[in-house]
N, C-alpha and C positions, 0 to 999 in steps of 0.2 A: 951579629950586629946588623948585617945587611937586611935580614928579614924583619928585624925590629924597626929599622929605619923605614922600610917600605910600608909596614903596617901603620907606623906613626904618620907617615905622609898621607896615606889613604884616609886615616881617621881625621886628619886635619882638613882634608878636602871635603869630606862628608859633613863634618861639623860646621864648616864655613857655609856650605850650601844650605844647611838646614837652619842655621841661626839667623841668617839674614832675611829669611822669607823671600829671598830672590837668589838666583844662582850667580856664582862669580862671573864676571864679564867675559873672561877668556876660557871658560869651561862650559861644555855642554853636558848637562846632567840628564840621564835617561833612566827612568824607572821601569823595570821589567823583571820578570823572573829569569834567573840565569841558572837555576837548579839543574837544568838538563845538560849543561856543558860537560863534555867528556874530554874532548881534545881540540886544541887550536892548531893542530897539524892538518893542513889541507888534505893529506893522504888519508886521514881518518875522520875529521870533523864532519858530521852529517846531522848534527842537532841544530835546532833553530838558533840558539845563541851563537854558536861558533860559525855557522854558515852566514849569519848576518854580519859577522865581524870581518869576513875575508876580503870584502872590497875596501875596507879600511887598512888592512894589514898587508895584502898581497896584490900583485898584478899578474895578468896572464899575457900571452903573446898578443892576443886580441880579445876584446871584450865588447859586450853590448853597449850601445850608446845609451846613457841614462835616460835621455829624453825620448829615444826611439829604440827600444830594446831589440827589435827585430833586425836592426842594422848593426853589423859587427864593424868595429873600428880598430885601427892599429893601436896597440898599447906599448908593450915592450918590443914588439916587432914594428919596423917601419914599413915593411912591404912583404908580400909573399907571392909565390908563383907555383901553380899546380904543374906537376910533371906530365909529360906526354903519355906516360903509362897509366894515368888516372889513378895511380896508387901511391902518390907521393906529393909532398909540399915542401918547398924550400923557403925558409924564412930568413929575412935580413933583419938583424937586431939593431936597435937604436944605438948610435955611437956614444951618446952621452949618458946612458942609463946607469944608475948606481943603486945599490941596495942601501937600506938605512944604516948599515955598518960602515958605508963608504966604499965597500968593495964594488968594482965595476961589474956590470952584467956581461957574462961570457956564454958562448955556446955550451960550454961544459955545465953551466948552471941549468940550462934548459934540459940537457940530457939527463943530468942527475935528478931533476925534479920529476920528470915524467917517468923515468925508469924506476925510481924508488916507489912510486905508487903501485906499479905492477909487482915489484918484489916484496913489498910489505903486505900486499894482498888484503887490505882492510876494506871496510864496507863500501866506500864509494869507488873502489878500483874497477867495478864492473863497467863503469862509464867508459873507461879506456880499453878494457879487454874486448869491447865490441869491435875494436880494430884488428882483432886477431893476435894481439900482443899477449905473450906469456913471459914468465920469468926466464924461460930458456931462450926466447928469441928477441926480447925487447932491446937488448944491447945492439943487435944487428939492424934494428928498425930506426935507430936514432944515430945520426952521424954528423960530425963537424965537417962542413964542406967549405969553410973559409974563416977568416979571422972573426967575422961577424955573421956567419951563416951557419944554419943547421938545416938538415934535410930530415923530414919525418916520413917514414914509409909504413905501409900497412898491407895486410894480406886479405882482409875481409873485403867482400864485394860491396863497398860503400864509396860514395863520391867524395871528392875534396870538399864540396859544400857541406856535407854532413860532418866530415872530420873537423872542419873549422868550428862548427857548433860545439863539438865535444871539447875542443881545445880552449873554448871560452868558458867552460864550466869551472867552478871553484877548485875542483880536484886537480885541475891543470895549472894551478898557481905556480909561479916560478920562485924557487927558494934559493937563497944565498948558500951555495954548496960549501964554500970555505967555512962559513959560520956554523952551519949545521954539522959538518963533519968534525969541527973542533969540539963539539959536544957529543960525538958518537959514543955509544955504549954497547958493547957486545955486538957490533955489526948492525945496529938498528937505524943507521943513516940519520942519527940525531933525533929520532922519533920521540924518545922519552922526554928530551929537553923541549922539543917543539910542542909538546902537549900543553905547556903553560908559558911558552915564550914565542917570539916571532922572529923571522929571518927573511923579511920581504922587502919590497920596494914601494909599498903602498904609502898613502899620506900619513899613516899613523903606525906606531909600533907599540907592543905591549910594554908598559912600564911596571905594572903590578897586577897580579891576578890572585885573589883570595877566594877559593871555591866557596860558593853559597853566600858570598858577601858582596864582592864587587870586582869589576874589571876596569882598570885605568889604562887608557891609551894616551901616549904623548905624541906630539907632532913630529913628523919626519920632514923637515924643511927641504931636504934634498930630493924628495920624491920626484920621479920623472913627470908626474902629472902636475907638479907644482906644490908649493907648501899649502897645507890646509889653512882655513881662515881662523880656526880656533885652536888654541895650544893644547887643550886637554879634553878628552872624552871620559866621563865618569859614568859607568853603567852600574847602577845600584840594584842589588837583588831585592826585589819587593814582591814576594810570592802572591800576596793578596791583591786582586785587581781593584777592589774598593780603596785600598790604601794607595795604590798607584794613582787612581783618580784624584784622591785628596791631595797628594803631593803636587800634581800639575796644577790643580785648581788654586792651591795656596801659593804657587810660584816657587816651591822647593824643588821642582823638577821642570826641565824644559820640555821633555817629551815623556808621555806615558804610553807604553806599548801594550798590545794584546788586551784591550779592555773588552768588557762585555756590553751587550746592548743596554743593560740597565745603567752602567756607568756613563755611557755616551749620552743617554737620555738625561741623566742628572747634570751633565755639563752644558746642555743646550741653554744658550742665553747667558752663560756665566761670563763676566768680564775678564778679559785677558787670556781666554782659552779658545782654541779653535779645534773642534772635533773633526776627524777625517775618517772616511770609509773608503779604503783603497782596495780595489778588486785584487783578490789572490787567485793563484792558479790551482785552487783546491776545489774539487767537484764532489758533490754528494749525490748518491744514486742508489737505486734498488738493483740488486743482482739476483737473478733466479737460477737455481741449480736445475738444469734441463733434464737431469736424470732422476730427480727426486720424485716426480709424478708425471703422468701424461698431460695434465693440465698445464704444468709449468714448462713443458716442452712445446706447447702449442703456440704458434705465432699469433693466433687470434687472442690468446690470453695476454701476450706481451702488448698487443695493441690496446686492448681494453685497459690494461694497467696504466697506460700512458694518459688515459682520460680519468683515472681515479687518483692521480697524484694532485693534490691541491697546491699547485705551485705558488700562486700569488698569496693565498691565505697563509701558507707556512712562512714565506719570505717576508711578507709585510706585517702580518698580524701577530704570528707566533714569535718570530725571531726579530721583529722590529728593525728591519733594515740591515741586519748582520749578514744577510745573504741576498743575492739577486737571482732571479729566475734565469736558468741557462740549461739548454737541452741537448747540446752536442758535446763530443768528447774532447774537443780542443777548447781550452779556456779562452775567454776574451783576452786579447792582447798577444796571442800566439800567431805565428805565420799560418795563414790559411784558415783561421778560426771562423766558423759560421755563427752568425747571430740569430739564425732562424729559430723560431719558437712556435711551431705549428700546433702544439697541444695545449689544451686548457682543461681545467677540472669540469667534467661533464659526465656525471654518473649515469644519466639516461642513455647517452651514446654508448657508454661502456656496457650497459645491460643489453643493448641491441646487438653489439658485437659478440658478446658471450652467448646470447640466445641463438644467433645465426650459426655459431660454431658448435652448438649443442653442449655447451659447457654450463652445467648446473651445479649448485651447491659447492662452488669452488672455495677451498680453504687452504691456507698455508701458514707455516710457522716462520716468523721473522726473527732471526738472530740479530742482536744489536748490542752495542756497548751500553753499559749502564751510566755512561757519562753524558752530560749535556754537550752539544745539542742533539746527540744521536737519539737518546731515549725520548726527548721531547718531540722530535720529528716522527719517530716510529709510532708514538701514541696518536699523533695527528693523522698519520696514514691509516692507522687502525680504524679511525672514525670515517675517513673519506672513502676507504675501500668498502666499508660496511654499507655506505649509501648506494654502492653499485652491486650489492648482493654478494660481496666477497668477504669471507671471514678471515681476519688476520689475528693470529695468536702471537703476541709479542713476548719474546723470551730474552730478557736482558742478561748480560753477564759481564765479567771483567773483560776489558779490551783485549788483553793478550789471549784469553781463552776463546773469545769469539773469533779472533784472527786465526788461531790455530784450527778451529773447527772448519772455517771457510777454506783454508788452505788444504785441509784433509778431505774436502767435499762432504763433510758431515753437517749438512744444513739444507734447508729448502729455499730460503730467501735470506738475503742479508742487506741491511742498510749500512753502507760504508762510504768512505771517502777516498779520494786519490789525489795526491799531489805529485808534481813532476820532479824528476831527479836531475834534469838539466834542461836548458832552454832551447828545445827543438821539438817540433811536432811529433817526432818518433817516440818520445818518452811516453806519450799517451796512446798513440796509435798502436805501439807494440804491446801495450797493456790491454786495451779494450778490443782490438781487432785481430790480434795475432795469437794463434794457438798451434805451435809446432808439434804438439803431442809427443814431446821428448822429455817430459817430466818438468818442464818449466812451469812456474807458478804465476803465469799472467792472469789477469782478470778473466779473460776468455776461457782459459784453462780451468779456472775455479768454477766457472759456470758450466763446464763440460760442453762447451759450444765451440765448434770448429767450422770455418768456412774457407775451404782451400783457395778460392778465388781471392778472398780478402788477404789471406796469408801472402799470396804472391804480390798483391798491391802494396802491402806494408814494406816488403823487401825492395820492391821497385822504387818506392819513394826515397829510401835511404841511398839507393844507387844513382838517383837522378841529380844532376848538377844544376839544371835550370830551376831557379826559384819559382818561375811561373808554372812550370810543369809540376813541380812539387806541390804547389798550392792546389792545382787541379786534382791531383791524386788524393790529397788529404780532404778536399771538399767532397769528393766522391765517396770516400770512406765514411765521412761523417753522415752523409745522406743514407748510406746503407745501414749504419748502426742506429741512426735516429728512427728509422721505420721498421727495421727487420733484425732486431737483436734482443737477447734476454736482459738488456739493460734499460732502465728508465732513469736517465740523467735528469735531475730536476733543479739543482742549485749550484751556484758558484759562490764561494765564501768571500767575505770582505774582511780586511784587516782593520779593526777599529782601534784607532790611536787618537791621542789628543796632544796638541802642541801649544806652547805659549804663542800668542799672536805677534810677538816681536821677532820670532824666528823667520829667517828668509833663506831660500835656496835649499830647503830640505827636500830630498827626492827619494821616493820609495816606489819600486816597481812591482811587477806581478809575481816574480819568483822570490823565494825566501832570501836569497843572497843579494837581491837588488835593493840594498839599503846604502844610501850615499850621504855621508856626513861631511865630507871634506870642504864643500862650498858653503856650509851653513854659517850664517852670521846672526847676531842678535844685538 
């Protein structure tokens, strides 16, 4: 009966929204694909749909300011203090904080939430294992040191500043231990139940989730951040972007997410709709396997390739504003990100560089996903490189197959993309500039490229507590990779969405989890 009641309520909401040609006054209706959703447990959820839900469902000890994400602000913690050993942080919890269940926040909830991530050992757990935590030692790393205090310790050579960034990631969300353990099954810390339910203190909680159909969130009026403005969020599964565009255009949805350039173009000038292009922390780049041929290992070829990437033509003409030109490994909006763009499409200059280096008849095979926009970009690069005398043989394949080949070093060049795993510069520095040669599958390792000096700088940046000094380190790393690496970074993606023009206070940031619905009014 309970499931039947939930489904009936969901159907009623959806019919009401569609029948009126306008959404209910106290319900925010969002059209997007939710087919990727696997788990709404922060210890596992790493898909776009679930990650986008976590700021609505859960809170962390501290989180990025929605208006200024580089700034971390107290959330469930009211204060924190770094230990004199530089390997610990003591947090004081808010005295009034409660979960949606009504249970008060305790140090035990923090210990439970962080330790279960390590013990479950699911995909996003690597974010916290960077602290040196293992299932064997994590219990000794987390301790209650007062009625409202918890001390977090770590063994890795990283600074408290860096640890704070990791503790602001969605995987560090604080869970109501009493509620989760009430649904524990075979020692799973409530994981199976949390796949489709919530146990947080965020402004919303899961009311109904029907896979491949809809997710309904209801307000948590007792949330520590305050009650949300709207009572209900209805996230409808609409796999077709053209259908999503039509729903928001007709007023049957308040927000249409993940649209394509064609859908945004079709909405320009439409009454009642406001198209948005929000920068995302997703970079598109060429990666060369330096062991595939002498030419691909030659820094002169890397330099020439930078002048054969038609940055502006691809971003503006081919992809119609879905991307912006970006040439460094830290996306716009990140601490220390450089906006420098010294390279432009100049095939004559590329020819001169190649000739000076004695590189003639250069050719390479470009492995690329057969999905847009990858194949579209690859074909454009095939034409632009040809103007510089470089032959590119584009070989498309299934995304999973291409990814496996690149990880196995079975490729010459790859057009790929990279998105961050957490909001800290190290998430990209450790990918592009770090190759410890220990079997890790960083992007630098996939390129068979190692620079010991850069390895040391990447580690030094995570150990540095001063934000100013960290910025200097990351800007130096960006300069080195911009001019002297087998990467040609060319584009930063934009998230194309459309909202009804009566919506106010909708905020979306650069990282996938930075979606904020609680202040929205209409």
